[in-house]
C-alpha positions, 0 to 999 in steps of 0.5 A: 362793064361788070355785071351788078347784082346783089343776091348771087355772088359775082365769083360764080360769074368769074369761074365761067359758070354763068348759067348755073346760079347757086340756089337761092338760100333757104334763109332768104326772106320771101314774103313782105307782110308789112313795110320793113317786115319780111317773113318766110314762105314755105318752099314748094316741093316738087312732086314725083320721082324727078324731084331735083335735089337742092344745091348746097348753100352758098358759102358766106364771104368776108368782103374786105374793103380798103383804099388799096388792094393787097397787090403789086402791079407792074406793066411790061411796056414791051409786051403791054401785059400787066403783071400782078402779085400778092403783097405779102406785107399787106395787112389785108392779106395777112388777116386771112389767118384769122378768118374761118376756112369756111368763108371766102375772102374778097378784096375791094380797093384801088390799084396803085397805078392807073389802068387805061379805060380800054383795059379795065374790064380785062384787068378786073376779070383777071384780078377777080379770077386769080386774086379774088380782088375787085378793083375800083378804077377811079378817074385820075382827077377824082383820085387826086382830089379824093386821095391826095387832096381830101384824105392826105392833105386835109383829113389825115393831118386833122386826125393827127391834131394838125389844124390848117391854121395857114396855107403853109401848114396843111390845106384848108377845107376844099368843098370840091375835094369833099365832093370827090371823097364822097364820089370815091366812097360811092364807087367803092360801095358800088363795087361791094354791091356787085359781089355781095350776098347781103343775107350771108356776107360780112363787109369790113371797111378799113380806115379813114379813106372810106368813112362815108361808104357805110351810108351808101351800103346801108341805103342799098341793103338795110340789113347788111352786116357791116363793120369799120375799123379806123387805123389812125387816131380819132381826134378829141372833140375840140379838134374834130369839131373844126371839120365842116362835114363833121356830122356827115362823117359821124352819121355815116360811121353810125350806119355800121354795126361795129366801129373799131379803134386801136385804143380806148382814147380814140374810142372815147374821143369818138363817143364824145363827138357823138355825144356833143354833136349828135346828142347820143348816149352810150353805155357799157353792157357786160363789157361791150360799149354800145351807142343807141342810134335810132333803135339800132345798137352800134357797138364799139370795139377796142383792140390794137392790131397785131403782126403776122408772126409767120411772115416775120419768122420767115423773113428772119430765116431768109438767107439774105436776112441772115447774110445782111445780119452778119454784114451789119454785125461786122460793120457795127462791131463793138457798138450798140445800135439804137434803131429807128424805123419811120415813114417820112412825114411830119408826125413821126418825130424824126427830128426830135429823135435826132435832137435827143440823140444829140443830147445823149452824146452831150450828157454822156461823152463816154457813149461817143464811139460806143453807140450809133443811131440807125434811122431808116426812113421809109418813102413818104406816103404823101407829098407837100411842103411839110414833108420836104421841110421835115426831110431837110431838117432831118438831113441838117440835124444828121450832118450837124451831129456827125460833124460834132461827135463823129470821127474817122470810122465813126458816125453817130447817126446813120441815115438810110433814106431808101425803100428797104426790103423786109429781110433787110429790116429784120436784120437791123431789128435783130441786132438793135440794142434798143428801138425808139419810136418817137412819133408825136402822133400815130395811129398804131405803129407796129414797129415795136412789135416787129422789133420784139419778134425779131429780137426773139430770133430764130435758130437759123438767125442765131446760128448765122450770128454765132449765138448759142442758147447758153451764150451771154448776153441772152439773145432774148432781150429787147428794150423799147423807148416809145412815145406815149402818143402812139396807139401801141403804147398802152399794150407795151407795159414794159416799154419806157414811155416818153414825151417826144417833145421832152428832148432831155427826157427822151435822152435820159430814156435812151441812156436808161435803155442802154444801161439797163441790166440784162436780167431786166431787159430779158424780163421786159422782153419776155413780157412783151413777146408773150403779148405780141405772139398771142395778140397777132393779126390773126387774133385781131381779125378773128376777134373783130369778126366775132364781135361783128357777128354778135352785133348783127344777130338781131338784124332779122328780128327788127322792123327797119325803116330808111329815113333821111336824104343824102349822107343824113340817111339812117335806119330806124330799127323797131321791134315788130310790136313797136309801131307808129301810132296811127292817127286814123286808128286812134281817132276811130277807137276814140269815137267808138267808145263813151268813156275815156281816160287820157294821161299826158306828160308835159315836158318833151310831150306837150312842150319841146325839151329844147324850148326855152319857154316852158309855159304852154302855148295858147294852142295847147291850152285850147286843145286841152280845153277841147278834150276836157269839154267832153263830159265823157273824158277824164284828162290828166297832166302827169308831170314831175313838175311842182304843183304851183307851176302846173296849176298856174300854167293851166289856170285856164283849163278848169276841168283838167286834172293834174298829177304833180311831182310824179303823182305825189299831189293829185287834183281832179280839177281846179275846184277840187283839193290837192290829194297827197301821196304817201302818208310820210310827210317827214322831209328832213332828208332834204336837209341832207340831200340839198347841201350835197346837190349844191356842192355839185351845182357849184362845181358843174357849170350849167347845172341847178337844183330844182326844189319841190315840195316832195323832192329835189331835182338836180338838172344838168341839161345845160352843162358840158355833156361829158362832165355833166354825165360824169357828175351825175353818176358821182352825185347818184352814188353820193346821194344813195350813200348819205340817204341809205336809211331815209324813206326815199329813192334816188333816180337818174333820169334824162339829164336829171338826178332826182330824190323823191319819197318811196312809193311815188311814181307816175304808174301808181298815180295812173293806177290811183286815178283809174281805180277811182274812176272804176269805183265811181262807175266810170270805167274807161273803155279807152285809155291813152297815155303819152310821155317821153321820159324814163319816168313815163315808163312806169305809167306805160307799164301800169296802163298796159297791164290794166286789162288783166286786173280784177277791176276790169274783169267785170267789163263787157270788153277790155279797154282799148289801151294806147301807150305811146312814147315820144321818139323812137327808142326802147320803151314799154309803150307799144306805139311811138310818135316822132316829136311834140309836133306829132303829139299836137297833131294827134290831139288836134285829130281827137278834138272834133270827136269831143264836140269842139272845133279844134284850134287852127295850127299855129304857124 
């Protein structure tokens, strides 16, 4: 069994240097000063001439984690010895070109063969020493349920938009397979923990097989530098929401620092799922998309993977490749080759491609005998009825087309159903007049990129084919017909994009590709080649890792708290000055002073936002009366709601002050008159704004307009999250345009767009109230302010700066200020409480010091 540790690289053990552990890096935090806060301690120096010189800092590693290791594995049954070799076609291995030589690369994954338990330790040691690979030996039954069960028979079809409507087409959700998936992910995570130095290493997880591993890793190392890239499509929310464990997977992915996708569509679907199912918002800052998740920013990366240029050029120059190209050239002399290269599965659209070829020959009889479709079928990566049915359909269609349009010496469709070496494929790529990728749904698909590079050719291949630089047609031509449903389609602007389900449309596209003028073929090829050669796999890997490093820069500047159980585990990330409000501390401060000012927001603070009834509970009224009953207290509700609703709801709190409509109307108690805000009483702008809001209300189901005396509010909390946010942005822009010359401000808040007079906000209202208290000789020694919304940030800022104002300069001591937001989020407040229930608990703790018995908590 391999030794497990976190701070010292296991690679040093593999080298045999087991006693000379590398020195603990100086950047390693030493002293825990508070929960989640770790600070540096000064290194002690060794006195005298015998001082030992420090060893060099250990080199940071890039730990690549994928389902399979980049290895070929074979066992010699005569000798019983294992033979391992690197898989040069593996994406993981090719990525090394984009990684700095200053970093070591370690691979974690499974072998494609079962290794007996008695041999696993020896094999693991050999792989670590010779290949820097750490194998995850999954028990056969677990691997079957995890990989062939949950991954291939459920998750993979679902991510390709295939719902298991009946047992004949896809497996339905099996809880035991899900448990196997989670168990396997934990094993992968455990192997990462064996080799990681969390202070300096980066971990990069690959693809849908490992989507819950981030949670296990983040729970073990809260500051781990963790990225994830999805190589398959991410489905729309309508499809993804059918997954019974949808939230568990989303939350696990959000435990990374960076999540990568091939296209914006895939990223947009992921963000939509996070918005609809977890209520999270995202925003773009300086070109980067980020999700705020409990104080952490989870960044989104959009960049399609590339090909390894050197590997392809090497294959083109291989003697076997040149020989095979001459053979193919002779076999198909005088005929144009249309090439298809696909895995044998139901989403590659092979049968649809054959139907399009059939339609092409029907519509254009002159092409019979002049064009051949060579369809190379790579071995299936999974098994099942659907794969066998797709194979049968492919063979049946091929036989029908060849019988209908073939003749002696000519077959319109050549089907190659076997494993083919890279050098042989490059020969077909080089000679194909057109390449068609007709998948109905695919993640990236690098076939078009490989085709473009091979068509560009090399001098050795050109010489083998008898092509010179001044020959005609120009060797640097290529034509692509690609499905609009594959990940590489957006990056190939010169390709002919098709809907694979439109058979006639695909046939027309093939004819266009074959008949296109040479000059146009060359122009399209050059455009594609410039992109493919500059956006190769090294560029992709380097770009992702650079963004991962950027995403992890502030790891050590935050206070981290792990919360939640199981796959619901997450990290709360807070700035060092932002902390939870201590009930004991505030109660002690409350009791020490004589004069107090308390400002409370209403919605989201005293009443939960999700509550259907917005009327304050009897307990809220009793608590407020308890606080107001102390003559040394000045208590205000500061809300955006209208004064009619607030005065009605709190009619049983005669001593409670109310600042309605963000402070436009202020009343000190029920016996005082309402004081009005700014002198401007011209509300003619409402005649402009309200009709505009009504238009958006009519077109946005679930929205409504709330009229106020001083303003107007458009609410969209109950609307579709994506559409509501989109409409809010449009409405904001529309209102700012039509009200540009009016004395109002237009602001977007939490599920609202509000128009209100200039110079009206909660901060100014709080300042006005405090100024009056000072002028009346009642300067407060204690100020508490609690709110949950963006509109409350003005109030937090206002009272936080109160001690430096001239009004308080004459005071013997500055007041104790407690600005508190509800929920952990970026805020100008220094403190937070988790939710409205904690706000109630806080008020309950202050009531005894006010001389009144606190009400019992309602169950």
